[in-house]
C-alpha positions in Angstrom: -16.1 92.2 -28.7 -17.0 92.5 -25.1 -19.4 95.4 -24.5 -19.2 97.5 -21.3 -22.1 99.9 -20.7 -22.1 103.1 -18.5 -25.3 103.6 -16.6 -26.3 106.0 -13.8 -28.3 109.2 -13.2 -27.6 112.5 -15.0 -24.6 114.5 -14.1 -22.8 111.6 -12.4 -19.9 111.9 -14.9 -20.7 109.2 -17.4 -19.9 111.2 -20.5 -16.7 112.5 -19.0 -15.7 108.9 -18.1 -16.6 107.8 -21.7 -14.5 110.6 -23.2 -11.6 109.8 -20.9 -11.7 106.1 -21.8 -12.2 106.5 -25.6 -10.8 110.0 -26.3 -13.9 110.5 -28.5 -15.7 113.9 -28.7 -19.1 113.8 -27.0 -21.3 116.5 -25.4 -20.4 117.0 -21.7 -22.5 119.5 -19.8 -24.0 120.2 -16.4 -27.6 119.5 -17.2 -29.7 116.3 -17.4 -30.0 114.3 -20.6 -27.0 115.9 -22.2 -26.7 112.4 -23.9 -29.9 111.4 -25.7 -28.6 108.8 -28.2 -26.2 106.3 -26.8 -22.5 106.9 -27.6 -20.6 103.9 -28.8 -16.8 103.8 -28.9 -13.8 101.6 -28.3 -11.7 101.6 -25.1 -9.3 99.0 -23.7 -8.7 96.8 -20.7 -5.1 96.6 -19.5 -3.0 93.5 -18.8 0.7 92.4 -18.9 1.8 91.6 -22.4 3.5 88.2 -22.8 6.4 90.0 -24.5 7.7 90.8 -21.0 9.0 87.2 -21.0 11.1 87.9 -24.1 14.3 89.9 -24.5 12.5 92.7 -26.5 9.1 94.2 -26.3 6.8 93.2 -29.1 6.0 96.5 -30.7 2.3 95.6 -31.2 0.0 98.6 -31.7 -1.7 98.1 -28.4 1.4 97.3 -26.3 3.2 100.1 -24.5 6.4 98.7 -23.1 4.7 95.5 -21.9 1.4 97.1 -20.9 -1.1 95.4 -23.2 -4.3 97.2 -24.0 -7.1 94.9 -25.3 -10.1 96.6 -27.1 -13.6 96.4 -25.7 -16.7 98.3 -26.8 -17.9 101.1 -24.4 -21.5 102.2 -24.4 -22.6 105.5 -22.8 -26.3 105.4 -22.0 -28.2 108.6 -21.2 -28.9 109.3 -17.5 -31.5 107.3 -15.8 -33.9 108.6 -13.1 -36.1 106.9 -10.5 -39.1 105.5 -12.4 -37.1 104.8 -15.5 -38.6 101.4 -15.9 -42.0 103.1 -16.3 -40.7 105.4 -19.0 -39.8 108.4 -16.8 -37.1 110.5 -18.4 -37.3 108.4 -21.6 -36.1 105.5 -19.3 -37.4 102.6 -21.3 -35.5 103.8 -24.4 -32.3 104.2 -22.3 -32.7 100.8 -20.6 -33.3 99.1 -23.9 -29.8 100.3 -24.9 -28.4 98.0 -22.2 -29.8 94.9 -23.8 -26.6 93.9 -25.6 -24.2 95.0 -22.8 -22.2 92.2 -21.1 -21.5 94.2 -17.9 -22.6 97.5 -16.4 -20.5 100.3 -14.9 -22.9 102.1 -12.5 -21.4 105.6 -12.4 -22.3 107.2 -9.1 -21.6 110.8 -7.9 -19.7 109.9 -4.7 -19.6 113.5 -3.7 -23.3 113.7 -3.1 -23.4 116.9 -5.2 -26.4 115.9 -7.3 -29.9 114.8 -6.2 -31.8 111.7 -7.4 -32.8 113.5 -10.6 -29.3 114.6 -11.4 -29.8 118.3 -10.4 -26.9 120.0 -8.7 -27.2 120.3 -4.9 -24.5 121.2 -2.2 -21.8 118.6 -2.0 -22.5 116.0 0.6 -26.2 116.7 0.8 -27.3 113.6 -1.3 -26.6 110.0 -0.2 -24.8 108.2 -3.0 -25.9 104.8 -1.7 -29.3 105.7 -2.9 -27.9 105.9 -6.5 -26.2 102.5 -6.1 -29.5 100.9 -5.2 -31.8 102.6 -7.7 -29.9 101.6 -10.9 -30.0 97.9 -9.9 -33.7 98.3 -8.9 -34.7 100.0 -12.1 -33.0 97.4 -14.3 -34.6 94.6 -12.3 -38.1 96.1 -12.6 -37.6 96.9 -16.3 -36.8 93.2 -17.0 -39.7 92.1 -14.8 -41.9 94.3 -16.8 -40.7 92.7 -20.1 -41.4 89.3 -18.6 -44.9 90.4 -17.4 -45.9 91.9 -20.7 -45.0 88.7 -22.5 -46.3 86.3 -20.0 -49.7 85.8 -21.7 -47.8 84.4 -24.7 -46.1 81.9 -22.5 -49.5 80.9 -21.0 -50.9 80.4 -24.5 -48.0 78.2 -25.5 -48.5 76.1 -22.4 -51.7 74.7 -23.9 -49.7 72.8 -26.5 -49.1 69.1 -25.7 -45.3 69.5 -26.4 -44.9 72.6 -24.3 -41.6 73.0 -22.4 -41.6 75.9 -19.9 -37.8 76.2 -19.9 -37.7 76.4 -23.6 -40.4 79.0 -23.7 -38.7 81.1 -21.1 -35.4 80.8 -23.0 -37.0 82.0 -26.2 -38.4 85.0 -24.3 -35.3 86.0 -22.3 -32.5 85.6 -24.8 -34.1 88.6 -26.5 -33.0 90.6 -23.5 -29.4 89.7 -24.1 -29.1 86.7 -21.8 -27.6 83.6 -23.2 -29.3 80.2 -23.1 -26.8 79.1 -20.5 -27.7 82.1 -18.3 -31.5 81.3 -18.5 -30.8 77.6 -17.8 -28.6 78.3 -14.8 -31.1 80.7 -13.3 -34.0 78.4 -13.7 -32.1 75.6 -12.1 -31.2 77.8 -9.1 -34.8 78.8 -8.2 -38.1 77.0 -7.4 -41.0 77.8 -9.7 -44.4 76.3 -10.7 -44.4 74.1 -13.7 -47.7 75.6 -14.8 -47.2 79.2 -16.0 -50.8 80.0 -15.0 -49.7 79.5 -11.4 -46.8 81.9 -11.5 -47.2 85.0 -9.3 -45.7 88.5 -9.7 -43.2 87.6 -7.0 -42.1 84.5 -9.1 -41.6 86.7 -12.2 -39.7 89.4 -10.3 -37.4 86.8 -8.7 -36.7 85.4 -12.2 -35.9 88.9 -13.5 -33.7 89.8 -10.5 -31.6 86.6 -10.7 -31.3 86.7 -14.4 -30.2 90.4 -14.4 -27.6 89.6 -11.8 -26.2 86.8 -13.9 -26.4 88.3 -17.3 -25.8 92.0 -16.5 -23.4 92.1 -13.6 -22.6 95.5 -12.1 -19.5 97.4 -11.0 -20.1 100.6 -9.0 -17.8 103.5 -10.1 -17.8 106.0 -7.3 -16.9 109.0 -9.4 -15.9 112.5 -8.2 -14.0 110.7 -5.4 -11.6 113.7 -5.4 -14.3 116.0 -3.9 -16.3 113.4 -2.0 -16.7 113.8 1.8 -14.8 111.0 3.6 -18.1 109.9 5.2 -19.4 109.1 1.7 -16.2 107.2 0.7 -16.4 105.1 3.9 -20.1 104.3 3.4 -19.7 103.3 -0.2 -16.8 101.1 0.7 -18.5 99.4 3.6 -22.2 99.3 2.8 -22.2 98.2 -0.9 -22.6 94.6 -1.9 -21.3 95.3 -5.4 -17.6 95.8 -6.3 -16.8 99.5 -5.9 -14.0 101.4 -7.7 -13.3 105.0 -6.6 -12.5 107.3 -9.5 -12.0 110.7 -10.9 -13.1 110.8 -14.5 -12.1 114.5 -14.7 -8.6 113.5 -13.5 -8.2 110.8 -16.1 -9.4 113.0 -18.9 -6.9 115.7 -17.8 -4.0 113.2 -17.8 -5.0 111.7 -21.2 -5.1 115.1 -22.8 -1.8 116.2 -21.2 -0.2 113.0 -22.4 -1.5 113.5 -25.9 0.0 117.0 -25.8 3.4 115.6 -24.7 3.2 117.4 -21.4 3.2 114.3 -19.2 4.3 110.7 -19.5 1.2 108.6 -18.6 -0.4 105.5 -19.7 -4.0 104.6 -18.7 -3.9 102.7 -15.4 -0.5 103.9 -14.3 -0.4 104.7 -10.6 1.3 108.0 -11.3 2.7 110.3 -14.0 5.7 112.5 -14.7 5.7 116.0 -16.2 8.1 115.8 -19.1 7.9 119.4 -20.5 8.2 122.0 -17.7 8.3 124.8 -20.2 4.9 123.8 -21.7 3.1 123.9 -18.3 1.7 127.1 -16.9 1.5 127.6 -13.1 -2.3 127.0 -13.3 -1.8 123.8 -15.2 0.9 122.6 -12.9 -1.4 123.2 -9.9 -4.1 121.2 -11.6 -1.8 118.3 -12.4 -0.6 118.3 -8.8 -4.1 118.1 -7.6 -4.6 115.0 -9.8 -1.4 113.6 -8.3 -2.8 114.0 -4.8 -6.0 112.2 -5.8 -4.1 109.3 -7.3 -2.0 109.1 -4.2 -5.2 108.7 -2.2 -7.1 106.2 -4.3 -4.2 104.4 -6.2 -5.0 105.7 -9.7 -7.7 107.6 -11.4 -10.0 104.6 -11.2 -11.1 104.6 -14.9 -8.8 101.8 -16.0 -9.4 99.9 -12.8 -13.2 100.0 -13.3 -12.9 98.6 -16.9 -10.5 95.9 -15.7 -12.7 95.0 -12.8 -15.7 94.8 -15.1 -14.1 92.5 -17.7 -11.5 90.5 -15.9 -13.3 90.1 -12.6 -17.0 90.4 -13.1 -17.1 88.7 -16.5 -14.2 86.3 -15.6 -12.4 86.9 -18.9 -8.7 86.3 -19.6 -6.4 87.3 -22.5 -5.0 84.7 -25.0 -2.7 85.4 -27.9 -2.9 83.3 -31.2 0.3 83.1 -33.3 1.4 81.2 -36.4 5.0 80.8 -35.5 5.4 79.1 -32.1 9.1 79.9 -31.7 9.0 83.6 -32.8 5.5 84.3 -31.6 4.6 86.0 -34.9 1.9 86.0 -37.5 2.4 85.3 -41.2 3.8 88.8 -41.7 6.3 88.5 -38.9 4.5 90.7 -36.5 5.1 89.7 -32.8 1.9 89.0 -30.8 -0.3 91.1 -33.1 -3.7 89.8 -31.7 -5.2 89.4 -28.3 -8.6 87.8 -27.5 -10.7 88.0 -24.4 -12.0 84.5 -23.6 -14.4 83.1 -21.0 -12.9 81.2 -18.1 -12.5 77.6 -19.0 -12.0 78.3 -22.7 -9.9 75.7 -24.7 -7.7 76.0 -27.7 -10.6 75.2 -30.0 -12.5 78.2 -28.4 -9.6 80.4 -29.3 -9.6 79.0 -32.8 -13.3 80.0 -33.2 -12.5 83.4 -31.7 -10.0 84.0 -34.5 -12.4 82.8 -37.2 -15.2 80.3 -37.5 -13.4 78.6 -40.4 -10.3 78.2 -38.2 -12.5 76.7 -35.5 -14.3 74.3 -37.8 -11.0 73.1 -39.2 -9.3 72.8 -35.8 -6.7 70.0 -35.6 -4.5 70.7 -32.6 -2.7 73.5 -30.7 0.8 74.2 -29.4 1.7 76.2 -26.3 4.3 78.6 -27.7 5.8 79.2 -24.3 6.8 75.5 -23.8 6.6 74.6 -27.5 4.5 71.6 -26.6 1.3 70.3 -28.0 -1.7 70.7 -25.7 -4.9 68.7 -25.6 -8.2 69.9 -27.0 -9.7 70.0 -23.5 -6.8 72.0 -22.0 -8.1 75.1 -20.3 -6.2 78.2 -21.3 -5.2 80.9 -18.8 -4.2 84.6 -18.8 -1.2 85.4 -21.1 -1.2 82.1 -23.0 0.4 82.2 -26.4 -1.0 79.6 -28.6 -0.3 78.3 -32.1 -3.5 76.9 -33.6 -3.2 74.3 -36.4 -6.2 74.1 -38.6 -7.2 72.8 -42.0 -8.4 76.4 -42.7 -5.0 78.1 -42.1 -1.2 77.6 -42.2 
């Protein structure tokens, strides 16, 4: 399962965003380090379900009238402060939690209402661009520190006659959560000495920076956009080299709770909502909902679903494919229509989908059928978003 991690300084709204995205109970409070141990839960990215091409909706558990929600893991890491890579504020412990994340949502207080340490200050008095830069910097320096602390071991290995520097660095860096392909690609994109004894601090820092960018891409979530000064909104939009999504985690949480209570009709990612039970809404609640509506009108939606989609579909370049056993009915062995959805990397083939279903299915792969056209497709055929595929394998029907 794809893992999305929430990072940022204390009081930026990470725990609220986590609660809104997962509807899990966590501590949410206005003081630093409310979260100590990382919270792990399941949330979803949203896409169009292939059932929209059929006469009836599929009825799958994660399909709401053609809005398909595909599960991903969400990790809420405790607040980071400047100097985290040196252990400040338990920073090393919190940064270590990011090791297995595929992509990072850097949750920033766009309102400027908290200082660098996460302490409340007057709205607009802190520059949120500083928070954008410091998370990236702390992660880069943290990884550079890991490389530096283990460099003596690389130097010792280099005395062996069969030493291979790329292999040694791959062994070191895959422990950080990078893949072999990530390490190989980064090493081939930079110039570096063949002799590890000739590497400088700058060489190691460049390796750390480029590897972090490739293996832990970042999306900036400009939270509290509903109370942010326009100047902050404009600067975040214009002066950030990372993708920026403006959001109100409080607004999303309010809508999710109202929807669960049957007060509003709303699905995560919708560009609006409707109050469906006027009698159940007090004047105060109605005022709050209308304030959320105003924010949505300004930024397009609450931003929470958009942030997740941007992280997975855009930054990780994933797409959704649907395996079925009956190519004409789009069902599994029990007759369920489109019961499963898998997030695959760009360029994935039918065999990759087979392995995603089960390793035995992949190992016994014979061929595949595109269920939309009912035609056999080649083993090297690249799948795309919304493909419905029947995999024929010796390990399954």
